[in-house]
C-alpha positions in Angstrom: -83.9 7.4 -70.5 -87.6 6.6 -70.6 -88.7 4.1 -73.3 -91.6 5.2 -75.5 -94.3 2.6 -75.8 -95.4 1.8 -79.4 -99.2 2.3 -79.9 -101.5 0.2 -82.0 -101.8 3.0 -84.5 -98.0 3.3 -84.8 -97.8 -0.5 -85.3 -100.4 -0.2 -88.0 -98.3 2.4 -89.7 -95.2 0.2 -89.4 -97.0 -2.7 -91.1 -98.3 -0.6 -93.9 -95.2 1.5 -94.7 -93.5 -1.0 -97.1 -96.8 -1.6 -99.0 -97.4 2.2 -99.4 -94.3 2.9 -101.3 -95.8 1.4 -104.4 -99.5 1.7 -103.6 -101.8 3.3 -106.1 -105.2 3.2 -104.5 -105.6 3.7 -100.8 -108.5 4.2 -98.3 -108.8 5.8 -94.9 -112.2 4.6 -93.8 -112.3 6.7 -90.7 -110.6 10.1 -91.2 -110.9 11.4 -87.7 -108.5 14.3 -87.2 -106.6 13.3 -90.4 -103.5 11.7 -88.8 -103.8 8.4 -90.7 -104.7 10.1 -94.0 -101.7 12.4 -93.7 -99.5 9.3 -92.9 -100.9 7.6 -96.0 -100.3 10.7 -98.2 -96.7 11.1 -97.0 -95.8 7.5 -97.7 -97.4 7.0 -101.1 -96.2 7.9 -104.6 -97.3 11.3 -106.1 -99.8 9.7 -108.4 -101.6 7.7 -105.7 -105.2 8.3 -105.0 -106.4 8.3 -101.3 -110.0 8.4 -100.4 -110.9 9.4 -96.9 -114.4 8.9 -95.3 -116.1 10.4 -92.3 -119.7 11.1 -91.4 -118.6 14.1 -89.3 -117.9 17.3 -91.3 -115.4 18.5 -88.7 -113.3 15.4 -89.3 -113.1 16.1 -93.0 -112.3 19.7 -92.4 -109.5 18.7 -89.9 -108.1 16.2 -92.4 -108.2 18.7 -95.4 -106.5 21.3 -93.3 -103.7 18.9 -92.3 -103.3 17.8 -96.0 -103.2 21.4 -97.2 -100.6 22.3 -94.7 -98.4 19.4 -95.8 -99.0 20.2 -99.5 -100.6 16.7 -100.1 -104.3 17.4 -100.6 -103.9 17.0 -104.4 -103.9 13.2 -104.2 -106.7 12.9 -101.6 -110.5 12.7 -102.1 -112.7 13.6 -99.1 -116.0 11.7 -98.8 -118.7 13.0 -96.4 -120.6 9.7 -96.1 -120.7 6.5 -94.2 -117.9 4.1 -95.0 -120.4 1.4 -95.7 -121.1 3.2 -99.0 -117.5 2.8 -100.2 -118.6 1.1 -103.5 -120.6 4.2 -104.4 -117.3 6.1 -104.6 -114.5 3.6 -105.1 -114.3 0.8 -107.7 -110.5 0.5 -107.9 -108.5 -2.4 -106.3 -107.3 -1.1 -103.0 -103.7 -1.6 -102.1 -104.1 -0.4 -98.5 -107.0 0.4 -96.1 -107.0 1.8 -92.6 -109.8 1.8 -90.1 -109.2 3.6 -86.8 -112.4 2.9 -84.9 -114.0 4.7 -81.9 -114.8 8.4 -81.5 -113.2 11.5 -82.8 -110.4 12.5 -80.4 -111.5 15.8 -78.8 -115.0 15.2 -80.0 -118.2 13.9 -78.6 -118.0 10.4 -77.2 -121.6 9.9 -78.2 -120.6 9.9 -81.9 -118.6 6.7 -82.4 -118.2 4.0 -85.0 -120.9 1.3 -84.7 -120.5 -2.4 -84.9 -123.0 -3.0 -87.7 -121.6 -0.3 -90.0 -118.0 -1.2 -89.2 -118.5 -4.8 -90.2 -120.3 -3.9 -93.4 -117.5 -1.4 -94.3 -114.9 -4.1 -93.6 -116.7 -6.6 -95.8 -116.9 -4.0 -98.6 -113.3 -3.1 -98.4 -112.2 -6.7 -98.4 -114.1 -7.2 -101.6 -112.1 -4.3 -103.1 -108.8 -5.2 -101.6 -106.2 -6.1 -104.2 -104.3 -9.4 -104.0 -101.4 -8.6 -101.7 -103.3 -5.6 -100.3 -103.3 -4.8 -96.6 -106.2 -3.8 -94.3 -105.5 -2.5 -90.8 -108.2 -2.1 -88.1 -107.5 -0.4 -84.8 -110.2 -1.2 -82.3 -110.8 0.5 -78.9 -112.5 -2.0 -76.5 -112.2 0.5 -73.6 -115.7 1.9 -74.0 -119.0 0.0 -74.3 -119.6 0.3 -78.0 -115.9 -0.3 -78.6 -116.0 -3.5 -76.7 -118.9 -4.8 -78.7 -117.2 -3.6 -81.9 -113.9 -5.3 -81.1 -115.6 -8.6 -80.3 -117.5 -8.5 -83.6 -114.4 -7.5 -85.7 -112.3 -10.2 -84.1 -115.1 -12.8 -84.7 -115.6 -11.8 -88.3 -111.9 -11.6 -89.2 -111.1 -14.9 -87.5 -113.7 -16.6 -89.8 -112.1 -15.4 -93.0 -110.8 -18.3 -95.1 -107.1 -18.9 -94.7 -106.7 -19.6 -98.4 -108.0 -16.1 -99.2 -106.6 -14.0 -96.3 -103.9 -13.9 -93.7 -105.2 -12.3 -90.5 -103.2 -11.3 -87.4 -103.6 -9.1 -84.3 -101.3 -7.1 -82.1 -102.1 -5.9 -78.6 -100.5 -4.8 -75.3 -101.1 -7.7 -72.9 -100.0 -6.2 -69.6 -101.9 -2.9 -69.6 -104.6 -2.1 -67.1 -106.8 0.3 -69.1 -108.0 -1.8 -72.0 -105.6 -0.7 -74.7 -106.4 -0.6 -78.4 -106.0 -3.8 -80.5 -104.6 -3.8 -84.0 -105.9 -6.3 -86.7 -103.9 -6.7 -89.9 -105.4 -8.5 -92.9 -103.5 -9.4 -96.1 -105.5 -10.6 -99.2 -103.7 -13.6 -100.8 
């Protein structure tokens, strides 16, 4: 029997699952094809509110379609804007936040998250993160922008004050093809 390797995204889901059962306000900062938004919607209470951001209209359409198919669109709010503008849309204390960086799977590799906007969005979400709230960031250092983005995210998160945040990372260390890296932040 072949053993299935756990991905960084699956590990992010595992870290967040317990928190989501009582979460009220949740954010998917990078909707992509909607897999994370759907995961969040499936694991949160019926009265939860989930905002999902993307600058690509196709990402939002893909996500809305997945949510409609699962009957979970009622608690989700699509936002066609850059995730740096989160505070224009969200003022609630966030219980959980997910970032899945990089480019849209199946889409153009030219359209990817960028280091400067990612750092700004992370800073904004940390301001909104509730005490005990969790933030996950999956970074993809296997492409040029992703390498820069990962270095910047790691540098920024490692400088957060220990008395305010607990920060950890998870990565595969024996893989040849620069696998994704997961960062988890808990606000104290």
